[in-house]
N, C-alpha and C positions, 0 to 999 in steps of 0.2 A: 391884175397883180403880175409882174413878170419877174422871171427865176431868179433874179438878183435879190428882188425884196422879200421874196419868200426865204432864200435862203439866209439872210439878215435876220430874219426872224425867228429863226429855229435855235440859234444861241441865245437870244433874248427869253424865249419861251422856257430854255432848259433853266437861265437864272430863273425866272419869275416864276416856275415850277419849286423850285429848291426853296427861295424866298417863303413860297407861301405853305409849304411842311412846314419851316423852322417858325412861322408867324402860327400856324395852328397848332402847334405842340407847347409855344410857349404862353399863348393865350388859354389855351386848357387847362396849365397847369398855374397859371394866374388864378384863374376862376376856381380851382380845388383851395387852393389858398385862402383865397377869399372867403369862400364858403365856411372854412376852418376858423376861420379868424371870427364872422358872425355868430358861429356857433356858440364858442367860446365867450366873445361878448355879451351874448345873450342868456349864457349862463352865469354868469358875473353878477350882471345885472339885476337877477332874480334872487343872489346871496348866496348862490352856489360858491363853494371852496375850489379853489385851484392849488391844487397840490402837489410835490414836487416831482412823485410818478405819475401823475396827469399830463403832467409838461412833459416829462421826460417820451411819455408814450406819444406824445403829438407831435413832439422833434424828429423823434428816431423815424417814423413813417412805416409804412411796410413793406420791408426789404424782405425780398423771397431769399431763402439761404442758397439756390440755384441760378438767382441772377445772373451773375457774372458768367455761367457757362451758356445759360442760353443768351445771352448776348456774344460769345465768343463765337457759338454756333453760327449763330446769323450773319456776323462781320467774314466767318471763312466762307460762309453760304454766297453771300454777296461777291465776296473774290473769285471762288471757281465760277459765278454765273460769269464777271467779267473777263475771264479767261477763256474760258468756252466763245465766249461772243467773237474774243479776237481769233481764236480755232477756228470758227464757223465762217468768216468773213470772208468772202470771195475778193481775198488779192494773194497776187501769185508773186509779189515781190517778200512778204511774206512781214514785211513792215506792221500792218494791223497787228499779227500775232504778237510781235515785241511789244507795242506800243501799249497793248490791254495787258498785258503781262506786267507790263512798268505800273501801269494803273489800280491793276489788283493787285500788286503787292503791298498798296496802302491798308487798303481792309483787312487783309491777311494778318499784318504785322498787327494790325490795332486787334485782331479774333485771338490770335496767339497770345497779345498781353493781357486782353481777358481769362482766358483760360489759365494762362502763368499765374495772377492775381486771386485768382479762384483758387488752385494749388496752395500758394503759398499763405492764404485765409484759412485753410482747413486747420482744423487740431490736428497735432498728431494722435493717431490711435494707436497705442501700445496694449 
């Protein structure tokens, strides 16, 4: 392989990696939903009742009260990592810093949004 072929494979590899990660997450979530459906179906076949409370518990899932804070901190950490990558890149023109700061602004905004949503959703302690 020559350098041109390898240079073309890098972006394809990046897209393939992102696609594989998304596929794994979706497949894992679908398997969990399938298992829940099989459990409910088996309980109904054996004569069990499906009360409104049970339906609500199944549909609600297990959401942690700090979920938004954790996601917000993770997104902000990703933004900081991207910004540091731009700062540490050996680029005397400074274009790498500006480009990575622009890219880091997206996960930073998402992280701030999660933290704001956590703050809004909190009940007022008076």
